C-alpha positions in Angstrom: -58.8 1.4 -92.2 -58.9 5.0 -91.7 -57.2 4.9 -88.7 -54.1 2.9 -89.6 -52.3 5.9 -90.7 -51.3 8.8 -88.9 -49.3 11.8 -89.5 -46.8 13.7 -87.6 -45.5 17.3 -88.2 -41.9 18.8 -87.7 -41.0 22.2 -89.1 -37.1 24.0 -89.0 -36.4 26.9 -90.3 -34.7 27.3 -93.7 -32.1 30.0 -93.4 -28.3 30.4 -93.7 -27.6 28.0 -90.9 -29.7 25.3 -92.5 -27.7 22.0 -93.0 -29.8 18.8 -94.3 -30.6 16.3 -91.5 -29.8 12.5 -92.1 -33.7 11.8 -92.4 -34.1 14.7 -94.9 -34.5 13.5 -98.8 -31.5 14.7 -100.4 -33.1 15.0 -103.7 -35.0 17.8 -102.2 -34.0 21.1 -104.1 -33.5 23.1 -101.2 -31.3 20.5 -99.5 -29.2 20.2 -102.8 -28.4 24.2 -102.1 -27.4 23.4 -98.8 -24.6 21.1 -99.0 -21.0 21.5 -100.6 -18.4 24.6 -100.3 -20.7 27.1 -101.5 -23.8 26.3 -99.4 -23.7 29.4 -97.3 -23.5 31.7 -100.1 -25.7 29.6 -102.2 -28.3 30.2 -99.2 -27.6 33.7 -98.8 -28.0 34.3 -102.6 -31.1 32.7 -102.7 -32.8 34.3 -99.8 -31.8 37.7 -101.2 -33.3 37.0 -104.6 -36.5 35.9 -103.0 -36.6 39.1 -100.8 -35.9 41.1 -104.0 -38.5 39.6 -105.9 -41.1 40.0 -103.2 -40.8 43.4 -102.8 -40.7 44.3 -106.6 -44.2 42.4 -107.0 -45.3 44.1 -103.5 -44.6 47.4 -104.6 -47.3 49.4 -103.1 -46.4 51.7 -100.1 -42.7 50.4 -100.7 -40.9 53.2 -102.3 -37.6 51.7 -101.6 -38.4 48.3 -102.2 -37.1 46.8 -99.0 -40.4 46.9 -96.9 -40.9 42.9 -96.7 -38.8 39.9 -96.1 -39.5 36.2 -96.3 -39.0 33.8 -93.9 -39.3 29.8 -94.9 -39.7 26.7 -92.9 -39.1 23.3 -94.0 -42.3 21.2 -93.1 -41.3 17.5 -92.9 -44.3 14.9 -92.6 -44.1 11.4 -91.4 -46.7 8.8 -91.4 -47.1 6.2 -88.4 -48.3 2.8 -89.1 -51.1 1.7 -86.4 -49.4 -0.8 -84.1 -45.6 0.2 -85.2 -43.6 2.4 -82.8 -42.9 5.9 -83.2 -39.4 4.7 -84.2 -40.7 3.5 -87.4 -42.2 6.4 -88.6 -42.1 6.8 -92.3 -40.6 10.2 -94.2 -43.6 10.9 -96.6 -43.5 14.4 -97.6 -41.7 17.6 -97.5 -43.0 20.9 -98.4 -41.8 24.8 -97.6 -44.0 27.2 -95.7 -43.6 31.0 -96.2 -43.8 33.8 -93.6 -43.8 37.5 -94.6 -42.3 40.0 -92.1 -43.3 43.9 -92.7 -40.4 45.7 -91.4 -42.4 48.7 -91.3 -45.1 47.6 -89.1 -43.2 44.6 -87.6 -46.3 42.5 -88.6 -45.8 38.8 -89.3 -48.3 37.6 -92.3 -48.6 33.6 -92.3 -47.9 32.4 -95.8 -49.0 29.4 -97.8 -47.8 26.0 -97.1 -47.0 23.9 -100.1 -44.5 25.7 -102.6 -41.7 23.2 -103.3 -43.1 19.6 -102.9 -40.9 16.6 -102.2 -42.3 13.1 -101.8 -40.7 9.6 -101.5 -43.6 7.8 -102.9 -43.6 10.1 -105.9 -40.0 9.3 -106.2 -40.8 5.8 -106.1 -43.3 6.2 -108.8 -41.6 8.1 -111.4 -38.1 6.6 -110.9 -38.8 3.2 -110.2 -42.6 2.2 -111.3 -42.6 4.3 -114.5 -39.1 3.2 -115.7 -39.9 -0.5 -115.1 -42.9 -0.3 -116.8 -41.4 1.5 -119.6 -38.5 -0.7 -120.3 -38.3 -2.4 -123.6 -41.8 -0.7 -124.6 -42.3 0.9 -128.3 -44.2 3.5 -126.8 -44.4 5.4 -123.4 -47.3 4.7 -121.1 -48.4 4.9 -117.5 -49.2 1.7 -115.6 -52.7 1.2 -114.3 -53.5 2.8 -111.1 -50.2 5.0 -111.4 -50.4 7.7 -108.8 -53.5 6.2 -107.0 -51.6 5.1 -103.7 -49.8 8.6 -103.8 -52.8 10.4 -104.4 -54.6 8.8 -101.4 -51.8 9.3 -98.9 -51.7 13.0 -99.9 -55.3 13.7 -99.4 -55.5 11.6 -96.2 -52.3 14.0 -95.1 -54.3 17.0 -96.1 -57.8 16.2 -94.4 -55.9 14.9 -91.3 -56.2 16.5 -87.8 -52.4 17.0 -88.1 -52.7 19.6 -91.2 -55.7 21.2 -89.7 -54.0 21.8 -86.6 -50.7 23.3 -88.2 -51.9 25.2 -91.4 -55.2 27.7 -91.8 -55.4 27.2 -95.6 -54.9 24.4 -97.9 -51.9 24.2 -99.6 -50.7 25.7 -102.9 -48.1 23.7 -104.7 -45.9 25.5 -107.4 -44.0 23.9 -110.0 -42.4 24.3 -113.5 -44.6 23.9 -116.6 -44.1 20.9 -118.6 -41.7 20.8 -121.6 -43.8 18.3 -123.4 -46.8 20.7 -123.8 -47.6 24.0 -125.6 -49.2 26.6 -123.7 -51.1 29.6 -125.0 -51.5 33.0 -123.6 -55.1 34.1 -122.5 -56.6 37.6 -122.1 -56.9 37.1 -118.3 -54.7 39.0 -116.2 -54.4 38.9 -112.5 -52.4 41.9 -110.9 -50.3 39.4 -108.7 -50.3 36.1 -110.4 -49.9 37.9 -113.9 -50.8 36.4 -117.3 -52.6 33.3 -117.5 -51.6 30.4 -119.7 -53.7 27.3 -121.0 -52.8 24.0 -122.8 -55.1 21.8 -124.4 -54.1 18.7 -122.6 -52.6 18.0 -119.2 -49.2 16.9 -118.7 -48.2 13.7 -116.8 -47.5 15.6 -113.7 -51.0 17.7 -114.0 -52.5 14.0 -114.1 -50.6 12.9 -111.1 -51.5 15.9 -109.4 -55.2 15.4 -110.2 -55.2 12.3 -108.1 -53.8 14.2 -105.0 -57.0 16.1 -105.3 -55.4 19.1 -106.9 -56.4 21.4 -110.0 -53.9 23.6 -112.0 -53.6 27.0 -113.5 -50.6 28.6 -115.4 -49.6 32.1 -114.9 -46.6 34.0 -115.8 -46.1 36.7 -113.1 -45.1 40.2 -113.7 -41.4 40.6 -114.9 -41.2 36.5 -115.2 -40.4 35.0 -118.4 -42.1 31.8 -118.3 -45.5 30.6 -116.7 -45.7 28.7 -113.5 -48.1 25.9 -112.6 -49.9 26.4 -109.7 -51.6 23.4 -108.1 -54.5 24.2 -105.4 -57.9 22.7 -104.0 -60.1 25.6 -104.0 -60.2 28.9 -105.7 -56.7 30.2 -106.4 -57.7 33.6 -106.9 -60.1 34.0 -104.0 -58.8 32.1 -101.1 -55.4 33.7 -101.0 -54.5 37.2 -100.1 -51.8 38.9 -102.6 -49.2 38.9 -100.0 -49.9 35.2 -99.6 -49.6 34.7 -103.5 -46.5 37.1 -103.8 -44.8 34.7 -101.0 -45.3 31.7 -103.2 -44.3 33.4 -106.2 -41.1 35.1 -104.9 -40.0 31.6 -103.4 -40.8 29.6 -106.3 -39.6 32.0 -109.2 -36.7 32.2 -107.3 -35.9 28.4 -107.2 -37.0 27.8 -110.8 -34.3 30.5 -112.0 -31.9 28.2 -110.4 -33.0 25.0 -111.2 -34.1 25.4 -114.5 -32.4 28.8 -115.7 -33.1 27.5 -119.6 -36.7 27.8 -119.0 -37.1 30.6 -116.1 -34.0 32.9 -116.6 -34.2 32.9 -120.4 -33.4 36.2 -121.9 -36.4 36.5 -123.6 -40.4 36.0 -122.3 -42.8 33.4 -123.2 -44.5 34.3 -126.4 -48.4 33.9 -127.4 -47.8 30.3 -127.8 -45.0 28.6 -125.6 -43.2 25.5 -125.3 -40.9 25.1 -122.5 -37.5 23.5 -123.3 -34.1 22.6 -121.3 -32.4 22.8 -124.5 -33.0 26.4 -124.9 -29.4 28.1 -125.0 -30.6 31.9 -124.6 -30.2 32.3 -121.0 -28.4 33.4 -117.9 -26.9 31.5 -115.0 -27.5 32.6 -111.3 -24.4 32.7 -109.3 -25.9 29.7 -107.2 -24.5 26.4 -107.5 -27.3 23.7 -108.2 -26.2 19.9 -109.0 -29.2 18.8 -111.4 -27.4 15.6 -112.4 -26.8 14.5 -108.9 -30.7 15.3 -108.1 -31.7 12.9 -111.0 -29.5 10.2 -110.1 -30.6 10.4 -106.4 -34.2 10.3 -107.1 -33.9 6.8 -108.6 -31.7 5.7 -105.3 -34.4 7.3 -102.8 -37.4 5.5 -105.1 -35.5 2.2 -104.4 -35.5 3.4 -100.9 -39.2 3.9 -100.5 -39.7 0.5 -102.5 -37.7 -1.5 -99.7 -38.6 0.3 -96.5 -42.3 1.0 -97.2 -43.7 -0.6 -100.2 -42.8 -4.0 -99.8 -42.9 -4.3 -95.9 -46.4 -2.6 -95.8 -48.0 -3.9 -98.9 -50.9 -5.8 -97.8 -51.8 -2.9 -95.7 -51.3 -0.2 -98.2 -53.2 -2.5 -100.7 -56.2 -2.9 -98.2 -56.3 0.8 -97.2 -56.0 2.1 -100.8 -58.9 -0.2 -101.8 -61.3 1.2 -98.9 -60.0 4.7 -99.4 -62.3 6.6 -102.1 -60.3 9.2 -104.3 
């Protein structure tokens, strides 16, 4: 069954000229920024914020704070089912990859793949399966085997020849911390990742990503106001260089300030014990237009799309493949 699925990878620049294609998941955060009358100003301001954040963190030998610029690629992953034509390839995952240009030396450093993670099957799990399961239930719960298929598909992609041929290192996915959990500050302080936070129990997202083979640590980088969740496979602190980590931090810290300003653009930093809240009122808005309500609505629509186009038509193949694939 291991040969039933193969993966293909496409890459396009995420720059001021980017326009989402018809095949792009329209709930993807960067696609949301690139639509509407403010699209070009949105993108220009976003990239400026990323560069400024990068240079503030990479401050050594950088007296004017403009030595580096970050170039982003949108990586789209399609899955091909054995015996089906390439025209029937299924859009599976979209991630961002960073590349760092040193203006002083003209050297390009390949950054980390992962960053902003977007998945059709994840939309299906959270916006269709989870909602249906909890309808008219007295308390919240997750269905049996929740996230198993998605986790196995992700692992199959990471272990595929397509991934190995395109990326030198495993991915790092950086997301917001959970508003349902309390995080406490530790004494561990990394020069780039910042202050480490921990929590007593994992969130639903943490458990979901665990099935993808990813561990999680929470760090609040220097001059940030809330910790970020970093999901990875190996050793986050040892496997990546400072510049690679700064590329991820500057990109995702910027995105989170736009997406969740109540948490990541708050006017006071997280304390020793910290519970994020989207109801927090003491925060500043960026000048970048982002439609959070539209994204939530479209997530349900796209979850239904993957149910009709992928889950139902390939149910027998998926069930057999999933049964044979060890988590």
